[in-house]
Wavefront OBJ file of the C-alpha trace (Angstrom):
o trace
v 17.231 30.215 26.492
v 14.220 28.578 26.032
v 14.799 25.080 24.458
v 13.697 21.615 23.574
v 15.455 18.169 24.105
v 14.320 15.124 22.268
v 15.382 11.719 24.269
v 14.886 8.766 22.160
v 16.469 6.166 24.150
v 16.924 7.845 27.690
v 18.813 5.657 30.180
v 19.981 5.269 33.992
v 23.751 5.503 34.307
v 25.976 4.023 37.005
v 29.328 4.223 38.325
v 30.968 1.381 40.412
v 34.442 2.470 41.627
v 36.567 -0.825 42.360
v 39.236 -0.599 44.882
v 41.313 -2.568 42.894
v 41.848 -3.663 39.158
v 39.360 -6.144 37.566
v 40.392 -9.835 37.568
v 38.777 -12.640 35.855
v 37.158 -15.237 38.240
v 36.787 -12.666 41.591
v 33.480 -11.044 43.076
v 34.084 -7.485 43.414
v 31.760 -5.322 45.846
v 32.457 -1.503 44.663
v 33.973 0.874 47.250
v 32.172 3.891 45.812
v 28.735 3.985 43.452
v 27.074 6.712 41.485
v 23.573 7.015 39.744
v 22.509 9.722 37.306
v 19.812 10.084 35.018
v 21.966 9.908 31.771
v 22.321 9.197 28.286
v 23.307 12.173 26.127
v 19.783 13.784 25.950
v 19.140 13.820 29.620
v 22.813 14.695 30.536
v 22.556 17.781 28.407
v 19.055 18.735 29.261
v 20.086 18.686 33.373
v 23.434 20.478 32.437
v 21.854 23.360 30.460
v 18.942 23.597 33.672
v 21.891 23.814 35.962
v 23.332 26.542 33.681
v 20.062 28.791 34.030
v 18.411 27.832 30.877
v 14.573 26.561 30.252
v 14.800 23.344 29.355
v 11.789 20.906 28.152
v 12.416 17.342 27.528
v 10.191 14.678 25.667
v 11.211 11.333 25.100
v 9.879 7.909 25.886
v 9.743 6.442 29.682
v 9.187 2.976 31.279
v 7.532 1.952 34.650
v 10.465 1.592 36.863
v 13.343 3.067 35.627
v 11.645 5.052 33.705
v 10.199 6.925 36.828
v 13.471 7.160 38.922
v 14.595 9.111 35.774
v 11.170 11.342 35.941
v 11.983 12.111 39.321
v 15.979 13.009 39.015
v 15.239 15.532 36.004
v 12.169 16.650 37.447
v 14.141 17.639 40.647
v 16.738 19.350 38.846
v 14.187 21.429 37.368
v 13.792 19.791 33.541
v 10.001 20.362 32.167
v 9.550 16.628 31.131
v 7.084 15.245 28.798
v 7.134 11.640 29.173
v 5.746 9.173 26.753
v 5.470 5.934 28.061
v 6.827 2.846 26.813
v 6.008 -0.794 27.910
v 10.114 -1.336 27.769
v 11.693 -0.174 30.293
v 14.669 2.445 30.350
v 18.253 1.035 29.572
v 20.983 1.290 32.658
v 24.597 1.639 31.563
v 27.336 0.751 33.799
v 30.982 2.395 34.176
v 33.455 0.027 36.043
v 36.370 1.992 37.525
v 39.238 -0.196 39.113
v 42.989 0.659 39.324
v 43.030 3.546 36.866
v 41.284 1.666 33.717
v 37.586 2.212 32.604
v 35.256 -0.392 31.317
v 31.992 1.042 29.983
v 28.940 -1.444 29.481
v 26.005 -0.630 27.179
v 22.781 -2.050 27.876
v 20.824 -3.149 25.046
v 18.337 -1.481 22.870
v 15.015 0.140 24.308
v 12.203 -1.135 22.462
v 9.099 1.224 20.995
v 5.908 -0.076 19.491
v 4.432 1.879 16.629
v 1.968 3.375 18.646
v 4.561 4.713 21.316
v 6.330 5.939 18.200
v 3.057 7.696 16.968
v 2.154 9.343 20.438
v 5.808 10.549 20.777
v 5.500 12.120 17.102
v 2.130 14.060 17.582
v 2.872 15.046 20.691
v 6.327 16.593 19.401
v 4.105 17.507 16.523
v 2.223 20.224 18.872
v 5.183 21.473 20.763
v 7.963 22.176 18.523
v 6.802 25.324 17.124
v 7.502 26.944 20.615
v 11.040 26.555 20.539
v 14.126 28.359 19.011
v 16.326 25.902 19.406
v 15.680 21.567 19.704
v 18.247 19.096 20.705
v 18.595 15.913 19.368
v 20.741 13.975 21.715
v 21.943 10.041 21.900
v 20.731 7.104 21.453
v 17.609 6.230 19.200
v 15.541 3.494 20.495
v 14.793 -0.077 18.412
v 11.420 0.614 16.463
v 12.683 4.063 15.748
v 14.056 4.097 11.762
v 16.436 6.707 9.910
v 13.392 8.129 8.030
v 11.452 9.002 12.054
v 14.469 10.828 13.026
v 14.926 13.137 9.449
v 11.294 13.535 9.621
v 11.515 14.851 13.325
v 15.031 17.164 12.319
v 13.344 18.434 9.229
v 9.954 19.687 11.124
v 11.994 21.080 13.730
v 13.942 22.980 10.997
v 10.404 23.975 9.117
v 9.588 25.202 12.435
v 11.843 28.025 12.020
v 14.290 25.798 15.507
v 17.687 25.809 15.105
v 18.841 22.371 15.445
v 21.340 20.721 17.487
v 22.541 16.861 16.731
v 25.004 14.963 18.860
v 24.263 11.280 18.258
v 25.310 8.049 16.337
v 26.823 8.812 12.663
v 23.376 7.134 10.840
v 21.354 9.512 12.543
v 24.091 12.830 12.020
v 24.316 12.068 8.348
v 20.196 12.510 7.814
v 20.591 15.393 9.623
v 23.479 17.272 8.396
v 20.867 19.443 5.609
v 18.711 20.726 8.677
v 21.170 21.087 11.279
v 22.722 24.278 12.974
v 25.055 22.423 14.961
v 26.616 18.967 15.376
v 28.611 17.606 17.876
v 30.442 14.619 17.357
v 33.956 13.015 18.652
v 36.742 12.073 16.632
v 35.770 8.569 15.556
v 32.120 9.730 14.959
v 33.294 12.041 12.442
v 34.827 9.182 10.457
v 33.004 8.885 7.431
v 30.463 12.088 7.925
v 31.004 14.860 4.699
v 31.720 16.933 7.815
v 33.547 19.090 4.565
v 30.581 19.711 2.850
v 28.366 20.693 6.202
v 27.910 24.257 5.967
v 26.550 24.860 9.408
v 28.426 25.010 13.076
v 30.520 21.913 13.858
v 32.438 20.907 17.343
v 35.167 18.054 17.315
v 36.179 16.636 20.602
v 39.359 14.639 19.942
v 40.636 13.256 23.560
v 44.177 13.838 24.209
v 44.140 16.197 21.213
v 41.826 18.930 22.481
v 38.918 19.988 20.501
v 37.888 22.017 17.191
v 35.675 23.807 15.822
v 34.329 24.864 12.426
v 32.113 27.787 11.707
v 29.306 27.847 9.538
v 31.368 31.001 8.344
v 34.366 28.764 7.617
v 36.792 29.161 10.382
v 38.230 26.825 12.328
v 39.363 27.085 15.595
v 41.439 24.526 17.603
v 41.975 24.663 21.811
v 44.797 23.227 23.017
v 44.282 21.740 26.275
v 46.485 20.791 29.165
v 46.525 16.751 30.238
v 44.694 16.182 33.134
v 44.531 13.024 35.085
v 41.461 11.005 33.224
v 38.760 9.066 36.159
v 35.916 8.629 34.431
v 35.829 10.069 30.262
v 31.954 8.953 30.406
v 29.607 12.480 30.392
v 32.387 14.676 28.953
v 30.964 15.366 25.898
v 27.773 15.828 26.716
v 29.180 18.561 29.264
v 31.250 19.821 26.462
v 28.062 20.506 24.255
v 26.062 22.073 27.345
v 28.916 24.619 27.471
v 29.228 25.478 24.092
v 26.019 26.593 23.588
v 25.262 27.751 26.784
v 28.430 30.362 25.943
v 27.733 30.764 22.857
v 24.594 31.914 23.667
v 25.755 34.353 26.149
v 28.267 36.269 24.273
v 27.848 34.666 20.187
v 31.442 33.926 20.409
v 32.638 30.613 19.796
v 36.208 31.316 20.713
v 35.135 31.958 23.981
v 32.791 28.997 23.821
v 35.068 26.500 22.744
v 37.172 27.502 25.514
v 34.853 27.043 28.349
v 33.564 24.094 26.805
v 36.756 22.911 26.588
v 37.619 23.517 29.855
v 34.314 22.240 31.463
v 35.004 18.761 29.812
v 38.386 18.395 30.517
v 37.566 19.188 34.496
v 34.799 16.538 34.403
v 36.839 13.538 33.036
v 38.821 13.929 36.684
v 35.543 12.972 38.946
v 34.059 9.866 39.373
v 30.927 10.447 38.691
v 29.637 11.495 35.409
v 28.516 15.115 34.685
v 30.230 16.277 37.178
v 32.510 19.535 37.116
v 35.711 20.105 39.418
v 35.378 23.576 39.851
v 38.843 24.884 41.019
v 40.451 22.630 37.870
v 37.612 24.014 35.872
v 38.803 27.469 36.838
v 42.391 27.162 36.124
v 41.577 25.167 33.257
v 40.046 28.154 31.670
v 43.253 30.362 32.449
v 45.574 28.020 30.488
v 43.715 26.617 27.592
v 44.508 28.719 24.408
v 42.175 28.798 21.392
v 43.644 29.756 17.833
v 42.167 30.119 14.732
v 43.713 27.123 12.072
v 44.385 27.602 8.355
v 42.229 25.858 6.060
v 44.884 25.219 3.714
v 44.328 21.109 2.637
v 41.330 21.232 4.825
v 39.275 19.719 2.161
v 41.873 16.922 1.742
v 40.666 13.826 4.031
v 38.696 13.542 7.013
v 38.488 16.398 9.381
v 39.301 14.130 12.051
v 42.612 12.554 10.327
v 43.821 16.053 9.719
v 43.811 17.570 13.147
v 43.033 14.802 15.915
l 1 2 3 4 5 6 7 8 9 10 11 12 13 14 15 16 17 18 19 20 21 22 23 24 25 26 27 28 29 30 31 32 33 34 35 36 37 38 39 40 41 42 43 44 45 46 47 48 49 50 51 52 53 54 55 56 57 58 59 60 61 62 63 64 65 66 67 68 69 70 71 72 73 74 75 76 77 78 79 80 81 82 83 84 85 86 87 88 89 90 91 92 93 94 95 96 97 98 99 100 101 102 103 104 105 106 107 108 109 110 111 112 113 114 115 116 117 118 119 120 121 122 123 124 125 126 127 128 129 130 131 132 133 134 135 136 137 138 139 140 141 142 143 144 145 146 147 148 149 150 151 152 153 154 155 156 157 158 159 160 161 162 163 164 165 166 167 168 169 170 171 172 173 174 175 176 177 178 179 180 181 182 183 184 185 186 187 188 189 190 191 192 193 194 195 196 197 198 199 200 201 202 203 204 205 206 207 208 209 210 211 212 213 214 215 216 217 218 219 220 221 222 223 224 225 226 227 228 229 230 231 232 233 234 235 236 237 238 239 240 241 242 243 244 245 246 247 248 249 250 251 252 253 254 255 256 257 258 259 260 261 262 263 264 265 266 267 268 269 270 271 272 273 274 275 276 277 278 279 280 281 282 283 284 285 286 287 288 289 290 291 292 293 294 295 296 297 298 299 300 301 302 303 304 305 306 307
């Protein structure tokens, strides 16, 4: 499938694995370190490329961190249209120590009006070429909600099916235009997901995952518990495998099973976004997906009813 991913704040993800627990007034040296072109946008772009799709990405890239991110994406086969940004890209850090996970998210990347205008201009020229457009991840400072809504609406008007995995404020303005939105149980809070007429995927950590289709049926994936080493990036794995499996067979039940297995297998690895292949295959055999009733579905938030 040919897809365009829009990265409004790409980041470098770094994982530091300690051999001990984090304590005050100590200096730590990690036993292992992992780095990857990260944030939701780059993760989804890289994962879909690994799954065999033609992925193009447009986003903001700085001079140093940004150039490293570009090299990593291109090495994996992602077709990147970089928009230069004077403010360099973020570095997000995950620290794993004695079974605990600590996530430090960098400050917002800032873009100028000129940089935003350049991205919007290039985006307007290419968006008509893609049947699917994905908006994923954080939004740089300097990009407001009107800008986000205009880009999503432009994709919809160009005939693309729009997929959104972003913060609640971005999700809210995207609801009238999106074909598919993906959220976790916390992001679902405050959204009128019951009124959303598109496809909706919700990940709920230990409670598994849920899917509400544009046709109205609701599916629940019951997932066996697996050891959680690093949960960062699991949602991006879920989204990539969900749409890949759906594109293959147009079967949301099969897509929810595969994406739930992939996401669950990824949390057992230290590096962000890596799949434990043996566990993945085992989970595909053990996960059950069933249709759940809609009785009372409109009463209260979706995440509160099921998660």
